[in-house]
C-alpha positions as CSV (number, residue, x, y, z in Angstrom):
1,M,6.6,-41.7,34.6
2,T,3.8,-41.7,32.1
3,R,3.9,-41.9,28.3
4,T,3.2,-38.2,28.1
5,E,6.1,-37.4,30.5
6,F,8.4,-39.7,28.6
7,I,7.5,-38.0,25.3
8,Q,7.9,-34.5,26.8
9,I,11.4,-35.4,28.2
10,L,12.6,-36.6,24.8
11,N,11.0,-33.6,23.0
12,E,13.2,-31.4,25.1
13,K,16.3,-33.5,24.4
14,V,16.1,-34.4,20.8
15,K,18.1,-31.5,19.6
16,L,20.8,-32.1,22.2
17,I,20.9,-35.8,21.2
18,R,21.2,-34.8,17.5
19,T,24.1,-32.5,18.4
20,E,25.7,-35.1,20.6
21,Y,25.9,-37.4,17.6
22,D,26.8,-34.6,15.2
23,Y,23.9,-35.2,12.9
24,T,22.3,-32.6,10.7
25,Q,18.5,-32.2,10.8
26,D,18.3,-34.0,7.5
27,K,20.2,-37.0,8.8
28,M,18.3,-37.1,12.2
29,A,15.0,-36.9,10.4
30,E,15.9,-39.7,8.1
31,I,17.1,-41.9,11.0
32,L,13.8,-41.3,12.9
33,G,11.6,-41.7,9.8
34,I,10.1,-38.3,10.0
35,S,10.3,-35.2,7.8
36,K,12.9,-32.5,8.4
37,K,10.0,-30.0,8.8
38,T,8.5,-32.2,11.6
39,L,11.9,-32.5,13.3
40,I,12.4,-28.7,13.2
41,E,8.9,-28.2,14.7
42,I,9.8,-30.6,17.5
43,E,13.1,-29.0,18.2
44,K,11.4,-25.6,18.4
45,G,8.7,-26.9,20.8
46,R,5.9,-26.4,18.3
47,S,5.2,-30.0,17.8
48,S,5.7,-33.3,19.6
49,L,7.2,-36.7,19.1
50,T,4.6,-39.5,18.9
51,W,4.9,-42.4,21.3
52,A,6.4,-44.6,18.5
53,T,9.0,-41.9,17.5
54,A,9.9,-41.3,21.2
55,I,10.6,-45.0,21.5
56,S,12.7,-44.8,18.3
57,V,14.8,-42.0,19.8
58,A,15.3,-43.9,23.0
59,V,16.2,-47.2,21.4
60,L,18.3,-45.9,18.5
61,F,20.2,-43.6,20.8
62,N,20.2,-45.7,24.0
63,R,23.9,-45.1,24.6
64,S,23.5,-41.3,24.4
65,Q,24.9,-39.6,27.5
66,I,22.0,-37.1,27.2
67,I,19.4,-40.0,27.4
68,L,21.2,-41.9,30.2
69,M,21.6,-38.7,32.3
70,T,18.0,-37.7,31.7
71,L,16.3,-41.0,32.3
72,G,18.7,-42.5,34.8
73,D,18.3,-46.1,33.6
74,D,18.3,-48.3,30.5
75,P,15.7,-46.6,28.2
76,L,14.3,-50.0,27.2
77,D,13.4,-50.9,30.8
78,I,11.6,-47.6,31.2
79,I,9.8,-48.1,27.9
80,R,8.7,-51.6,28.9
81,T,7.6,-50.4,32.3
82,I,5.5,-47.6,30.8
83,A,4.1,-49.7,27.9
84,F,3.2,-52.8,29.9
85,T,2.6,-50.9,33.2
86,S,4.0,-54.0,35.0
87,Y,6.1,-56.6,33.4
88,N,7.8,-59.8,34.6
89,E,10.9,-60.7,32.9
90,N,14.0,-62.3,34.4
91,R,16.9,-60.2,33.3
92,P,20.6,-60.4,33.4
93,E,22.3,-59.2,36.6
94,T,22.1,-55.5,37.2
95,M,24.8,-53.3,38.8
96,G,22.6,-53.3,41.9
97,G,21.5,-49.7,41.8
98,K,24.7,-48.0,42.7
99,I,23.9,-44.8,40.7
100,W,20.3,-44.2,39.8
101,W,18.4,-46.2,42.5
102,R,17.5,-45.8,46.1
103,V,16.6,-48.8,48.2
104,I,13.0,-48.8,49.5
105,F,13.1,-52.2,51.2
106,E,15.8,-54.8,51.7
107,E,16.0,-58.2,53.3
108,S,18.4,-61.1,52.8
109,D,17.1,-62.4,49.5
110,F,15.4,-59.4,47.9
111,K,15.4,-55.7,47.6
112,I,12.9,-53.1,46.2
113,Q,14.5,-50.1,44.6
114,Q,13.1,-46.9,43.1
115,N,14.7,-45.0,40.3
116,I,15.5,-41.5,41.5
117,I,14.6,-39.9,38.1
118,S,11.8,-41.9,36.5
119,Q,10.4,-43.0,39.9
120,H,9.6,-46.5,38.7
121,Y,10.3,-49.5,41.0
122,R,12.1,-52.8,40.6
123,L,12.5,-56.0,42.6
124,L,15.9,-57.5,42.6
125,D,17.0,-60.9,43.9
126,S,20.1,-61.5,46.0
127,N,22.2,-61.6,42.8
128,N,20.9,-58.3,41.7
129,R,18.8,-59.9,38.9
130,R,15.6,-58.0,38.1
131,I,12.5,-60.0,38.9
132,C,10.0,-57.3,37.9
133,S,9.6,-53.6,37.3
134,S,6.6,-51.4,37.6
135,T,5.4,-47.8,38.3
136,D,3.1,-49.3,40.9
137,L,4.8,-50.1,44.3
138,R,1.9,-52.2,45.4
139,Y,2.5,-54.5,42.4
140,V,6.2,-54.9,43.2
141,K,5.3,-55.6,46.8
142,K,2.8,-58.2,45.7
143,R,5.5,-59.9,43.5
144,L,7.9,-59.8,46.5
145,A,5.2,-61.7,48.6
146,E,4.9,-64.2,45.8
147,M,8.6,-64.7,45.6
148,R,8.8,-65.4,49.4
149,L,6.3,-68.2,49.0
150,Q,8.4,-70.0,46.3
């Protein structure tokens, strides 16, 4: 998923998210730090969120069922993956990919999974802790090779 795709997805969902939280256009615009006119234009498809405002929507409404069902993962992980292309950050234990992930590769100590919606990859250890995430499978495989050497 690219920044443009991420923004487009949220453009299409911002009105649903606003409705899900039962916010008026005035309230939603205030929360996002944009004018009501801009929000109306976005909701009508005549304008677009910026990268920063798309991040704001995803972060501020990260528990939204609309966002979770649309992105299929924690919005922050997707944002980090897009923003940093590849990032390495040891994270708390995940659920192991029972819902939104398919296993690409698995061995005793590691597995590579791909998100079925955003298409980004992650490398998990045997305790389902995320070692890295990336949109580039080659990068994740490289990290796997490095982990095997440790």
